[in-house]
OpenMM code with the backbone's topology and positions (N, CA, C; nanometers):
from openmm import Vec3, app, unit

residues = "MET GLY ASP ARG LYS ALA PHE PHE LEU SER SER ASP ASP THR GLU TYR LEU SER ASN THR PHE PRO HIS TRP GLU THR LEU PRO GLY GLN TRP LEU LEU ILE HIS ASP PHE PRO VAL CYS GLU GLY TYR THR ALA GLU ARG THR THR ALA ALA ILE LYS ILE PRO THR ASP TYR PRO ALA VAL PRO LEU ASP MET VAL TYR PHE HIS PRO ALA LEU VAL ARG SER ASP GLY LYS THR ILE PRO ARG THR GLU CYS THR VAL THR ILE ASP GLY LEU PRO PHE GLN ARG TRP SER ARG HIS TYR ARG THR GLY GLU TRP ILE PRO ASN GLU ASP ASN LEU ALA THR HIS VAL LEU ALA ILE SER GLY TRP LEU GLU ARG ALA SER ALA ALA GLN VAL ALA LYS".split()
positions = [
    Vec3(0.0692, -0.1572, -0.0352),
    Vec3(-0.0009, 0.0187, 0.0070),
    Vec3(0.0781, 0.1560, -0.0063),
    Vec3(0.0932, 0.2196, -0.0978),
    Vec3(0.1452, 0.2953, -0.1136),
    Vec3(0.0911, 0.4173, -0.0727),
    Vec3(0.1709, 0.5361, -0.1122),
    Vec3(0.0993, 0.6878, -0.0837),
    Vec3(0.0629, 0.7621, -0.2129),
    Vec3(0.0534, 0.7170, -0.3160),
    Vec3(0.0561, 0.7695, -0.4427),
    Vec3(-0.0176, 0.8804, -0.4859),
    Vec3(0.0242, 0.9800, -0.4937),
    Vec3(-0.1184, 1.0863, -0.5262),
    Vec3(-0.0461, 1.1502, -0.6851),
    Vec3(-0.1011, 1.0584, -0.7961),
    Vec3(-0.1513, 1.0954, -0.9147),
    Vec3(-0.2006, 1.2071, -0.9817),
    Vec3(-0.2918, 1.2687, -0.8745),
    Vec3(-0.3808, 1.3640, -0.8774),
    Vec3(-0.4686, 1.4156, -0.7563),
    Vec3(-0.5061, 1.5245, -0.7505),
    Vec3(-0.5327, 1.5283, -0.6466),
    Vec3(-0.7375, 1.5896, -0.6450),
    Vec3(-0.7808, 1.5579, -0.5421),
    Vec3(-0.9231, 1.5212, -0.5226),
    Vec3(-0.9611, 1.6508, -0.4519),
    Vec3(-1.0721, 1.6808, -0.4583),
    Vec3(-1.1363, 1.8469, -0.3572),
    Vec3(-1.0719, 1.8319, -0.1963),
    Vec3(-1.0345, 1.9258, -0.1240),
    Vec3(-1.0688, 1.9085, 0.0037),
    Vec3(-1.1330, 1.8267, 0.0920),
    Vec3(-1.2663, 1.8527, 0.0363),
    Vec3(-1.3856, 1.7436, 0.1205),
    Vec3(-1.3407, 1.6062, 0.0766),
    Vec3(-1.2852, 1.6158, -0.0341),
    Vec3(-1.2940, 1.4274, -0.0657),
    Vec3(-1.1783, 1.3740, -0.0353),
    Vec3(-1.0753, 1.4520, 0.0152),
    Vec3(-0.9619, 1.4246, 0.0817),
    Vec3(-0.9689, 1.4103, 0.2448),
    Vec3(-1.0532, 1.5273, 0.2814),
    Vec3(-1.0633, 1.4893, 0.4482),
    Vec3(-1.1442, 1.3821, 0.4961),
    Vec3(-1.2652, 1.3660, 0.3604),
    Vec3(-1.2938, 1.2385, 0.3759),
    Vec3(-1.2179, 1.1098, 0.4339),
    Vec3(-1.1557, 1.0556, 0.3064),
    Vec3(-1.0743, 0.9479, 0.2750),
    Vec3(-1.0139, 0.9649, 0.3827),
    Vec3(-0.9359, 1.0550, 0.4705),
    Vec3(-0.8372, 1.0693, 0.5414),
    Vec3(-0.8620, 1.0445, 0.7060),
    Vec3(-1.0048, 1.0886, 0.7106),
    Vec3(-1.0535, 1.0346, 0.8134),
    Vec3(-1.1393, 0.8808, 0.8464),
    Vec3(-1.1664, 0.8383, 0.7297),
    Vec3(-1.2690, 0.7433, 0.7186),
    Vec3(-1.1548, 0.6458, 0.6221),
    Vec3(-1.0583, 0.6198, 0.5853),
    Vec3(-0.9844, 0.5379, 0.5328),
    Vec3(-0.8882, 0.5857, 0.4985),
    Vec3(-0.7507, 0.5730, 0.6134),
    Vec3(-0.6044, 0.6643, 0.5457),
    Vec3(-0.5347, 0.5675, 0.4358),
    Vec3(-0.5905, 0.4472, 0.4533),
    Vec3(-0.4999, 0.4265, 0.3135),
    Vec3(-0.5302, 0.4719, 0.2033),
    Vec3(-0.5713, 0.5225, 0.1225),
    Vec3(-0.5731, 0.5605, -0.0357),
    Vec3(-0.4598, 0.6294, -0.0788),
    Vec3(-0.5107, 0.6105, -0.2001),
    Vec3(-0.4237, 0.6905, -0.3297),
    Vec3(-0.4627, 0.7041, -0.4279),
    Vec3(-0.4084, 0.7653, -0.4996),
    Vec3(-0.4456, 0.7913, -0.6773),
    Vec3(-0.3623, 0.7659, -0.7454),
    Vec3(-0.4172, 0.6955, -0.8770),
    Vec3(-0.3423, 0.6545, -0.9906),
    Vec3(-0.3287, 0.6818, -1.0827),
    Vec3(-0.2269, 0.7061, -1.2109),
    Vec3(-0.2781, 0.7618, -1.3503),
    Vec3(-0.4053, 0.7228, -1.3991),
    Vec3(-0.4546, 0.7684, -1.4880),
    Vec3(-0.5839, 0.6942, -1.5304),
    Vec3(-0.7643, 0.7299, -1.4478),
    Vec3(-0.7014, 0.8477, -1.3980),
    Vec3(-0.7850, 0.8668, -1.2624),
    Vec3(-0.8467, 0.7988, -1.1971),
    Vec3(-0.7881, 0.6968, -1.0963),
    Vec3(-0.7964, 0.5775, -1.0550),
    Vec3(-0.7796, 0.6038, -0.8921),
    Vec3(-0.8814, 0.5951, -0.8233),
    Vec3(-0.8703, 0.6181, -0.6816),
    Vec3(-0.8683, 0.4783, -0.6324),
    Vec3(-0.7861, 0.4180, -0.5430),
    Vec3(-0.7863, 0.3331, -0.4479),
    Vec3(-0.7882, 0.3446, -0.3390),
    Vec3(-0.8940, 0.2309, -0.2290),
    Vec3(-0.9567, 0.2490, -0.1130),
    Vec3(-0.8626, 0.1269, -0.0252),
    Vec3(-0.7611, 0.1168, -0.0130),
    Vec3(-0.7012, -0.0053, 0.1076),
    Vec3(-0.7856, -0.0177, 0.2253),
    Vec3(-0.7932, -0.1695, 0.2361),
    Vec3(-0.8501, -0.2011, 0.3796),
    Vec3(-1.0258, -0.1662, 0.3572),
    Vec3(-1.1048, -0.1503, 0.2870),
    Vec3(-1.2053, -0.1100, 0.2561),
    Vec3(-1.2882, -0.2393, 0.3122),
    Vec3(-1.3965, -0.2222, 0.4029),
    Vec3(-1.4509, -0.2864, 0.5011),
    Vec3(-1.5721, -0.3670, 0.4332),
    Vec3(-1.6086, -0.5060, 0.4200),
    Vec3(-1.6898, -0.5994, 0.3446),
    Vec3(-1.7877, -0.6238, 0.4611),
    Vec3(-1.9249, -0.5986, 0.4191),
    Vec3(-1.9930, -0.6300, 0.5530),
    Vec3(-1.9996, -0.7901, 0.5868),
    Vec3(-2.0717, -0.8839, 0.6168),
    Vec3(-2.1085, -0.9960, 0.6547),
    Vec3(-2.1852, -1.0636, 0.5315),
    Vec3(-2.1191, -1.2069, 0.5217),
    Vec3(-2.1846, -1.2534, 0.3684),
    Vec3(-2.0683, -1.2857, 0.2683),
    Vec3(-1.9999, -1.2792, 0.2811),
    Vec3(-1.8866, -1.2429, 0.1534),
    Vec3(-1.7727, -1.3179, 0.2260),
    Vec3(-1.6536, -1.4096, 0.1772),
    Vec3(-1.5598, -1.4744, 0.2090),
    Vec3(-1.4448, -1.4158, 0.2849),
    Vec3(-1.4514, -1.2624, 0.2266),
    Vec3(-1.3677, -1.1443, 0.2400),
    Vec3(-1.4065, -1.0390, 0.3284),
    Vec3(-1.3028, -0.9671, 0.4812),
    Vec3(-1.3534, -0.8920, 0.5548),
    Vec3(-1.3532, -0.7575, 0.5234),
    Vec3(-1.2232, -0.7515, 0.3951),
    Vec3(-1.1485, -0.6017, 0.3779),
    Vec3(-1.1212, -0.6621, 0.2423),
    Vec3(-1.1024, -0.5410, 0.1266),
    Vec3(-1.0628, -0.5483, 0.0268),
    Vec3(-1.0328, -0.4137, -0.0261),
    Vec3(-0.9469, -0.3980, -0.1630),
    Vec3(-0.9637, -0.3294, -0.1864),
    Vec3(-1.0588, -0.2425, -0.3141),
    Vec3(-1.0632, -0.1086, -0.2658),
    Vec3(-1.2039, -0.0931, -0.4165),
    Vec3(-1.1342, -0.0024, -0.4696),
    Vec3(-1.1390, 0.0386, -0.6268),
    Vec3(-1.1084, 0.1481, -0.7288),
    Vec3(-1.2388, 0.2015, -0.7652),
    Vec3(-1.2298, 0.3698, -0.7695),
    Vec3(-1.2903, 0.3915, -0.8172),
    Vec3(-1.2519, 0.4689, -0.9415),
    Vec3(-1.2920, 0.4960, -1.0641),
    Vec3(-1.2884, 0.5773, -1.1959),
    Vec3(-1.3606, 0.7365, -1.0818),
    Vec3(-1.2762, 0.8151, -1.1283),
    Vec3(-1.2890, 0.9351, -1.1016),
    Vec3(-1.3059, 1.0344, -1.2376),
    Vec3(-1.4366, 1.0512, -1.2726),
    Vec3(-1.4351, 1.1224, -1.3792),
    Vec3(-1.3264, 1.3019, -1.4179),
    Vec3(-1.3261, 1.3498, -1.5244),
    Vec3(-1.2153, 1.4404, -1.4829),
    Vec3(-1.3432, 1.5580, -1.4222),
    Vec3(-1.4554, 1.5246, -1.4890),
    Vec3(-1.5821, 1.6108, -1.4713),
    Vec3(-1.6490, 1.6296, -1.3184),
    Vec3(-1.6275, 1.5557, -1.2186),
    Vec3(-1.6482, 1.5115, -1.1352),
    Vec3(-1.6578, 1.5920, -1.0285),
    Vec3(-1.7445, 1.6990, -0.9670),
    Vec3(-1.8354, 1.6093, -0.8885),
    Vec3(-1.9993, 1.6476, -0.9990),
    Vec3(-1.9753, 1.7215, -1.0839),
    Vec3(-2.0999, 1.7774, -1.2021),
    Vec3(-2.1105, 1.6473, -1.2161),
    Vec3(-2.0587, 1.5038, -1.2417),
    Vec3(-2.1045, 1.3916, -1.3218),
    Vec3(-2.1210, 1.2650, -1.2106),
    Vec3(-2.2191, 1.1717, -1.2278),
    Vec3(-2.1446, 1.0690, -1.1084),
    Vec3(-2.0413, 1.0387, -1.1246),
    Vec3(-1.9987, 0.9499, -1.0046),
    Vec3(-1.9097, 0.8582, -1.0285),
    Vec3(-1.9848, 0.7147, -1.0272),
    Vec3(-1.9102, 0.6225, -1.0989),
    Vec3(-2.0192, 0.5145, -1.1504),
    Vec3(-1.9633, 0.3933, -1.1358),
    Vec3(-2.0194, 0.2482, -1.0716),
    Vec3(-1.9453, 0.1415, -1.0415),
    Vec3(-1.8216, 0.1425, -0.9205),
    Vec3(-1.8148, 0.0409, -0.8768),
    Vec3(-1.6812, -0.0139, -0.7961),
    Vec3(-1.6143, -0.1260, -0.8422),
    Vec3(-1.4938, -0.1287, -0.8601),
    Vec3(-1.4032, -0.2508, -0.8694),
    Vec3(-1.3560, -0.2962, -0.7379),
    Vec3(-1.3308, -0.4429, -0.6994),
    Vec3(-1.2522, -0.4747, -0.6287),
    Vec3(-1.1538, -0.6032, -0.6123),
    Vec3(-1.0643, -0.5946, -0.5132),
    Vec3(-0.9103, -0.6693, -0.5389),
    Vec3(-0.9049, -0.6915, -0.4402),
    Vec3(-0.9044, -0.8246, -0.3819),
    Vec3(-0.9143, -0.9134, -0.4605),
    Vec3(-1.0853, -0.9371, -0.4796),
    Vec3(-1.1464, -1.0265, -0.5661),
    Vec3(-1.2615, -1.0175, -0.5637),
    Vec3(-1.3672, -1.0810, -0.4505),
    Vec3(-1.4689, -1.0041, -0.4494),
    Vec3(-1.5691, -1.0424, -0.3880),
    Vec3(-1.6148, -1.1828, -0.4190),
    Vec3(-1.6449, -1.2655, -0.3325),
    Vec3(-1.7832, -1.3851, -0.3141),
    Vec3(-1.8422, -1.3895, -0.1771),
    Vec3(-1.9578, -1.4677, -0.2144),
    Vec3(-2.0418, -1.4747, -0.1121),
    Vec3(-2.0308, -1.5968, -0.0617),
    Vec3(-2.0049, -1.6010, 0.1010),
    Vec3(-1.9893, -1.6983, 0.1125),
    Vec3(-2.0825, -1.7895, 0.1163),
    Vec3(-2.2292, -1.7870, 0.0728),
    Vec3(-2.3137, -1.9434, 0.0074),
    Vec3(-2.2416, -1.9347, -0.1099),
    Vec3(-2.1673, -1.9315, -0.1484),
    Vec3(-2.1165, -1.9598, -0.3275),
    Vec3(-2.2028, -1.8885, -0.4760),
    Vec3(-2.3081, -1.8427, -0.4213),
    Vec3(-2.3779, -1.7921, -0.5655),
    Vec3(-2.3137, -1.6086, -0.6189),
    Vec3(-2.3507, -1.6961, -0.7356),
    Vec3(-2.2935, -1.5865, -0.8035),
    Vec3(-2.3510, -1.4419, -0.7757),
    Vec3(-2.2784, -1.3174, -0.7883),
    Vec3(-2.3382, -1.1962, -0.7704),
    Vec3(-2.3520, -1.1154, -0.9243),
    Vec3(-2.4730, -1.0952, -0.9045),
    Vec3(-2.4903, -1.0061, -1.0300),
    Vec3(-2.4282, -0.9202, -1.1114),
    Vec3(-2.4115, -0.9198, -1.2271),
    Vec3(-2.3159, -0.7965, -1.3257),
    Vec3(-2.2212, -0.7468, -1.2614),
    Vec3(-2.1131, -0.8890, -1.1923),
    Vec3(-1.9789, -0.8769, -1.1324),
    Vec3(-1.8798, -0.9888, -1.1985),
    Vec3(-1.9198, -1.0001, -1.3815),
    Vec3(-1.8372, -1.0891, -1.4051),
    Vec3(-1.6948, -1.0277, -1.5096),
    Vec3(-1.7534, -0.9050, -1.4990),
    Vec3(-1.6112, -0.8614, -1.6158),
    Vec3(-1.5084, -0.8168, -1.4936),
    Vec3(-1.3697, -0.8377, -1.5439),
    Vec3(-1.2351, -0.7998, -1.4482),
    Vec3(-1.1668, -0.7002, -1.5429),
    Vec3(-1.1202, -0.6026, -1.4328),
    Vec3(-1.0363, -0.5037, -1.4872),
    Vec3(-0.8933, -0.4998, -1.4288),
    Vec3(-0.7658, -0.4639, -1.4978),
    Vec3(-0.6693, -0.4576, -1.4689),
    Vec3(-0.5985, -0.3079, -1.4021),
    Vec3(-0.5737, -0.3139, -1.2887),
    Vec3(-0.5985, -0.1581, -1.2310),
    Vec3(-0.4328, -0.1916, -1.1657),
    Vec3(-0.3122, -0.1015, -1.2052),
    Vec3(-0.1938, -0.1365, -1.1724),
    Vec3(-0.1776, -0.2229, -1.1079),
    Vec3(-0.2118, -0.3416, -1.2413),
    Vec3(-0.1159, -0.4451, -1.2893),
    Vec3(-0.2069, -0.5757, -1.2085),
    Vec3(-0.3032, -0.5338, -1.1537),
    Vec3(-0.3795, -0.6348, -1.0439),
    Vec3(-0.5611, -0.6867, -1.0936),
    Vec3(-0.5697, -0.7687, -1.0916),
    Vec3(-0.7099, -0.7795, -1.1416),
    Vec3(-0.8694, -0.7559, -1.0551),
    Vec3(-0.9163, -0.6785, -1.0758),
    Vec3(-1.0161, -0.6115, -1.0279),
    Vec3(-1.1261, -0.6723, -1.0511),
    Vec3(-1.2490, -0.7145, -0.9691),
    Vec3(-1.3938, -0.7267, -1.0164),
    Vec3(-1.4927, -0.6155, -1.0574),
    Vec3(-1.4933, -0.5987, -1.1453),
    Vec3(-1.6264, -0.4896, -1.1725),
    Vec3(-1.7608, -0.5059, -1.1233),
    Vec3(-1.7995, -0.4202, -1.0510),
    Vec3(-1.9416, -0.4375, -1.0169),
    Vec3(-1.9986, -0.3067, -1.0879),
    Vec3(-2.0919, -0.3807, -1.1930),
    Vec3(-2.1382, -0.2682, -1.2645),
    Vec3(-2.3101, -0.2448, -1.2553),
    Vec3(-2.2834, -0.0934, -1.1373),
    Vec3(-2.3820, -0.0984, -1.0798),
    Vec3(-2.4184, 0.0813, -1.1238),
    Vec3(-2.5166, 0.1537, -1.1503),
    Vec3(-2.5793, 0.2660, -1.1754),
    Vec3(-2.6455, 0.3564, -1.1181),
    Vec3(-2.5825, 0.4787, -1.1065),
    Vec3(-2.7064, 0.5507, -1.0568),
    Vec3(-2.8228, 0.5731, -1.1541),
    Vec3(-2.9250, 0.6011, -1.0811),
    Vec3(-3.0917, 0.6232, -1.1826),
    Vec3(-3.0439, 0.7746, -1.1603),
    Vec3(-3.1709, 0.7975, -1.3091),
    Vec3(-3.1488, 0.9637, -1.2895),
    Vec3(-3.1985, 1.0152, -1.1780),
    Vec3(-3.1471, 1.1332, -1.1443),
    Vec3(-3.2231, 1.2169, -0.9938),
    Vec3(-3.1532, 1.1605, -0.8933),
    Vec3(-3.0917, 1.0623, -0.8828),
    Vec3(-3.0445, 0.9604, -0.7563),
    Vec3(-2.8795, 1.0959, -0.7381),
    Vec3(-2.7799, 1.1668, -0.8062),
    Vec3(-2.6570, 1.1129, -0.7851),
    Vec3(-2.7265, 1.3361, -0.8215),
    Vec3(-2.6878, 1.4057, -0.7131),
    Vec3(-2.7240, 1.5574, -0.6964),
    Vec3(-2.6009, 1.6520, -0.7563),
    Vec3(-2.5289, 1.6813, -0.8923),
    Vec3(-2.4324, 1.7420, -0.9104),
    Vec3(-2.3564, 1.8393, -0.8711),
    Vec3(-2.2428, 1.8126, -0.8367),
    Vec3(-2.1767, 1.8870, -0.7361),
    Vec3(-2.1956, 1.9132, -0.5891),
    Vec3(-2.3371, 1.8483, -0.5738),
    Vec3(-2.3556, 1.8158, -0.4011),
    Vec3(-2.3064, 1.6906, -0.3451),
    Vec3(-2.3536, 1.6077, -0.4111),
    Vec3(-2.3197, 1.4686, -0.3989),
    Vec3(-2.1449, 1.4195, -0.4140),
    Vec3(-2.1115, 1.3391, -0.3653),
    Vec3(-1.9234, 1.3757, -0.3448),
    Vec3(-1.9006, 1.2114, -0.3501),
    Vec3(-1.7845, 1.2280, -0.2880),
    Vec3(-1.7224, 1.0951, -0.2424),
    Vec3(-1.8242, 1.0427, -0.1575),
    Vec3(-1.8014, 1.0413, -0.0491),
    Vec3(-1.8738, 0.9536, 0.0700),
    Vec3(-2.0097, 0.9502, 0.0199),
    Vec3(-2.1005, 1.0238, -0.0444),
    Vec3(-2.2463, 0.9758, -0.0856),
    Vec3(-2.1726, 0.8242, -0.1910),
    Vec3(-2.1068, 0.8097, -0.2828),
    Vec3(-2.0658, 0.7382, -0.3456),
    Vec3(-2.0282, 0.5905, -0.2670),
    Vec3(-1.9292, 0.6273, -0.1008),
    Vec3(-1.9013, 0.5059, -0.0400),
    Vec3(-2.0333, 0.4344, 0.0377),
    Vec3(-2.1379, 0.5192, 0.0128),
    Vec3(-2.2646, 0.5112, 0.1427),
    Vec3(-2.2787, 0.4360, -0.0010),
    Vec3(-2.3262, 0.4792, -0.1118),
    Vec3(-2.3882, 0.3829, -0.1987),
    Vec3(-2.3188, 0.2652, -0.2388),
    Vec3(-2.1963, 0.2291, -0.2497),
    Vec3(-2.1388, 0.0817, -0.2418),
    Vec3(-2.1476, 0.0180, -0.1334),
    Vec3(-2.1233, 0.1032, -0.0179),
    Vec3(-2.2014, -0.0160, 0.1035),
    Vec3(-2.2968, -0.0575, 0.1028),
    Vec3(-2.4357, 0.0105, 0.0504),
    Vec3(-2.5891, -0.0492, -0.0043),
    Vec3(-2.5252, -0.2029, -0.1000),
    Vec3(-2.4713, -0.1492, -0.2241),
    Vec3(-2.4614, -0.2557, -0.2625),
    Vec3(-2.4500, -0.3795, -0.2403),
    Vec3(-2.3371, -0.3670, -0.1576),
    Vec3(-2.2637, -0.5014, -0.0435),
    Vec3(-2.3585, -0.5667, -0.0014),
    Vec3(-2.3972, -0.4580, 0.0833),
    Vec3(-2.5656, -0.4844, 0.1573),
    Vec3(-2.6347, -0.6030, 0.0853),
    Vec3(-2.6701, -0.5433, -0.0080),
    Vec3(-2.8246, -0.5953, -0.0529),
    Vec3(-2.7812, -0.7178, -0.1714),
    Vec3(-2.6675, -0.7224, -0.2225),
    Vec3(-2.5839, -0.8461, -0.2551),
    Vec3(-2.5591, -0.9948, -0.1302),
    Vec3(-2.5516, -0.9527, -0.0713),
    Vec3(-2.4635, -1.0094, 0.0370),
    Vec3(-2.5516, -1.1621, 0.0685),
    Vec3(-2.4971, -1.2879, 0.1227),
    Vec3(-2.5489, -1.3811, 0.1527),
    Vec3(-2.6212, -1.3722, 0.2809),
    Vec3(-2.5697, -1.2513, 0.3882),
    Vec3(-2.5973, -1.2538, 0.4835),
    Vec3(-2.7577, -1.1628, 0.4567),
    Vec3(-2.7274, -1.0811, 0.3934),
    Vec3(-2.8820, -1.0199, 0.3730),
    Vec3(-3.0241, -1.1015, 0.3079),
    Vec3(-2.9395, -1.2008, 0.1932),
    Vec3(-3.0281, -1.2620, 0.1310),
    Vec3(-3.1042, -1.3807, 0.2243),
    Vec3(-3.0368, -1.4328, 0.3300),
    Vec3(-3.0662, -1.4984, 0.4002),
    Vec3(-3.1608, -1.4780, 0.5219),
    Vec3(-3.1848, -1.3232, 0.5361),
    Vec3(-3.2867, -1.2719, 0.6263),
    Vec3(-3.3828, -1.3271, 0.6217),
] * unit.nanometer
topology = app.Topology()
chain = topology.addChain("A")
for resn in residues:
    res = topology.addResidue(resn, chain)
    for name in ("N", "CA", "C"):
        topology.addAtom(name, app.Element.getBySymbol(name[0]), res)
């Protein structure tokens, strides 16, 4: 886990990351890596690295999807829909979670990285074996 900063985020996003996820970095290609990202119950891993592609016109446009390394697997072994694609980031395979905001769910220039991380946590919760078992 390095401390690479290939590009800079807003002061609000930087403060949020530093306070919530002390191990993060930005890479060429506009990738943000959040190391030690917590994974809820229902997966075979407790932590992973989450990658988020940061568009150059963010936060006017929504963030989109999330990528995990190592890939997440449900503890019951069932397939997680829309996670079949793998993308190489920093030489490692990341599992793409194809998840998108619906019209009106992202408020331009108001929603931010904290909003997206909250959405990611919701995606993980809804797809987990623990949630399905309830």
